[in-house]
N, C-alpha and C positions, 0 to 999 in steps of 0.2 A: 691193061696196064702191068699185070704179072709178065708180060714176054719184056717190057721195057726194065721191069726191075732186073730181071735175070740178066738182060742184056748189059745194062750200065753197071752192074756189080761186078759182070766178067770183067769189063773193061778197066773197073778200078782195080781189080786183082791181078790182070796182066800187066798194068804199068806201078803196081806197088805190092810187091811180095809180102807186103805186111799186112794186106788185107787178107782176112778169113772168113770163111762161112761156115756157122755151124747150123746143123738141123736136128731136128728132134724126130727123127724118122720121117720126113716129109718132103714132098717137092721133088721126087725123082727125076720126071720128065722135064719138070722146070729147070733143073739145074744140070742138065745134058751138056749144055754149051759150057758152063762153067767147070764142070768135072773133067771136060777134054781139054779145057784150056789151061787148067790150073789144079791138077789133080792132088798136089801135095797141100793145096791151101783150103782143101774140103776137108769138113769132120763131120761126121754122122754120129751124133751122141746118143742117139736111140731114143728110145720113150722115157727120158729121164731128165724132164725139163729143168727141174732145181739144179741138177747137176750141169747140165749144160751151160747155164748162166753163170755159175760159179766157176766152170772152165773158160767162159769168154773173160770173165773178171781177172782171172790169173793171167791170160795170155794177154790183156791189156796191160797188165802191170809189168809184162816182160817186153813191152814196146809194140805189141801187133794191135792190129785195128779189127776186132772183129764185127762180123754182121751176124745176129742171132735170128733165125727163121723159124716160126712155128705158126699153127692157127691161133689167131688172137683168142680165143678161148683158154688157151693152154699159155701162150705168150702174148700179152702179159698176166692174165688173171691168174694163173696157176701159180706164177712165180715172182708175186709181189713182193713177198720178203727178201727173195734175193736180189731182185731187182733194187729194192730199197738199200739193203745192206751191203752187198757185193760190189754193184756198179755206181749207184747214184751217190752214196756216201763219200766216196773218193773223187766223183765226177770223172771216172773212167771213160774214155773214148769207145764206147760200144754201143752199136745202132741196134735197136731191136725191132723185127718187123713182125708184127701182127697180121696176119693175112685171114680173109675171110671174114672180117670183122661186120658187126651186125647180123642180118638175117640169112648171108650167103650160103651157108650149110644148113638149110632149112630143114631137109628131110632127117637130119640126124638129131634132131631135138634140142631141148633146153643144154643139154652139155657142150654143144658144139656152136650154138649160137651165143654172139658176144655184143651185148648192148649195154655193159658197164666198164669197159676197158678204159675209155676216156677218163671217167671219175675215178679209177684207181690210179691212173698214172698222173693226173693232174694234181694230186694230192702229194705225191713224192718230190722232195726238194730235189735240186739238181737235175731234173730231168724236163728234158724239151720233149713236147708234145707235138706229133704231125698228123694230117689227115689230108693227104692232096685228093682232088678231085677227078684228076685226069693222068695220061702219061706224061704231060707235059710237066705239071705240078711235080709229080712222083720223082721225075728226073732232079728238077731243082732240088726238092726236099733230100735227095739222096745226096746229091752232090755237097749241099750245105752241112748236112751230118756228117760226113767225110771231112770236109775242111775245117769245121769247126772243133771238132775233137771231143764234142759235148755227149753226156750222155742223153741217149734220145730214143725214144719210142714212135715208130712209123706205123700208122694204121693204114691196111690196106683193105677194100671193100668190094663190092660187086666188079668183077673185072670187065665185063662185057656191054656197059652202058655207053661207050663212044667217048669221044673227046667233048671237053666243054671249051678247049681253045685250039685256035687254028695256027698256033705258032709256039716256039719255046718260050719258057718265064724264066726270068733270071733269077738267081739265087736271093737277091735283095728284094724282088717284088713279091717272092712267098712270107716276106716276114710281115706284111700288112694286108689288110683286106684287098683281095684284087676283084675291081671293077668289072662287070661283065654286063654288056648291053646287048640285048638281041644276040645271044651267042657270040659275040665277038669282044674280044678284051680289051682295055685300056691300060698297058701295064704301066705306061710311065705317067699316067693321069693322077692329078693331085688329088687323093683320096679325101684329104683332110677339109677341101673346100667343097664337095659335092653338097651341097645345101639346097639343091633344085627338085628333090622329089618329096612327094608327101610319104611314101612309103619305101622302105629299105628292107629287103630280103637278104639275111645272111644264113648262109649254107656250108655246109662241108661235105667232102667225100661224095657217096652217092646222090646224096640229096641236091646238090648244086644243078645236076642235069633236071631234076624234078623242078627245082625253082625257075630255070631258065625257060621249061616249057611253058609254065604258067604264067610267067611274065611277059612271054612273047603273044601268048593265046589269049590271055584274060586280063592282064595289068600291067598295060604298055607304059605307065607313068611310073611304075616301081622300078627301083635299081636294085639289082642282084649284085651280092659280093661273097665270093670263095674266100672261107678261111682255110688256109693249108696249113697254117701254124698255131694252135691252139695255145700253147704256152711256149715261150712265153707270149700272151696277147698283147698287139699293139693296141693298147688301151686308149692311148690318146688320139688316134684314127677311129675307133669304134665310138667313143665318147663323142666325137666332133658330128659323125654321121647320125648318132641317136638323137643328139639334141636339133640336128636340122631337120628332122622328120617328123611327121605325124602320127605315125605308128611303125612299128617294128615287127617282123616276122623272122623267127629263127628255127629252121629245119635241118634234123639231124636224124640218121638211123642208127640212134643210140638212146638211151634212157634221157628223161629231161631233167633228171636227178644228177647234177654233178657233171652234166656235158656244156655243150656250147652255150645254151641259153643261160645256164649259171655262172658262165664266165663272163657273158655279157652285163647280165644284171650285176654282177660283183662289182665291175668296170664303173657300171654307172650310179652304183649306190650312194656315192657322196654328192651327186649332182641332180639326182633324178631322171626318170627316163620315160619317154612317151609310152603308150600302151603296147604291150608286147606279147604277142602270140607265140607260146612255145608248141613246136610241133616236133614230136619224137613219140620215143616209147614209154608209155604210163609205166605205173609201178607195179608191173605184173610180170608173170611169164607167159609163153606162147601157150593157148589153149591145144592146139593141134598142131601135128607134124604137116608138111604141104611142101609145095613148090616155093620159091623165092618170091613169086607174085602172088601166092595165095598169102605167105605170111606179111607182106605188105599191107595187102587188105585186112587181113584179121587186125592189124595195129594202127590200121588208120593212116598207113603212109602211103598208100596208092595216090597217083597223080589225080585221080578223079575226088577222092575223100580228102585230099589235101587241099585242093580248090574249094570245095564246098567249107572246108573249116574256115580258110581265108576269109570267102565270101561273107559268111557269119561274123566272122570278127570285124571286117571293115563296115559292115553294116551297123554294129554296135558302135564302134568308133563314130562313125559318123553322127550318131545320135548324142554323143556326149557334148 
């Protein structure tokens, strides 16, 4: 996914000299291609993320289209005030890239683990929030952010989980829940009319792959939907899918407070919602450092533990 991000950004910069890349002293090898192709459009702002966001806002007011890159623990979490006042308040065409979301930087501890970035950014007015699941969704989200000219936060999680789609995704498709069945996408499928399943699974980012694995192996009648754009959420589609189902499961490598499950519950608050299982990070920090797989296990987000949670939930739903 990171390689696709670098490649797409380089292509945009080559075709449009107004595209700039600002980085907070990160991503050197990642941006080798960009620096070679567009050296004058690359700015290393150093370890000064607040200043970097302010710089991006000033450049945007001058007509540039800045992409601001940092680790998600720092962009957006460290710079929420600057995002709010400098960028979103005026609706400036700045795209903020938060790399390593969730538990990617597991060994570096709580300071580098980011499980609250969606909650932070969802509450900022005028800010679009994206969380693509693979390189195809990422490319569509990047192009949408570039063409829309909106203030945008794009979240990138684990980079090596592989694709969930087998072909390119249109910019229009990522605006709504993307239907995935047995690892195959139905991009043009009428999401609003899919009422033939008793269980619907909404997932985003890295957890889409987990949802697909479990649906294929254990829940063949469940329908999996990837949410690449979390704000603005396509509430009409979400409500339609929820109302047509017996149970809803939401999976995210993020806190269950203020994340995707919160957005779905908010969308359905006026009409009611079937029983909903929230699978994500509970209200606590990591107890230990370790590998990425270890952190998923500690927080109950490994495939086997998620499967057990779903089994218990569906057993309980069946008794209602």
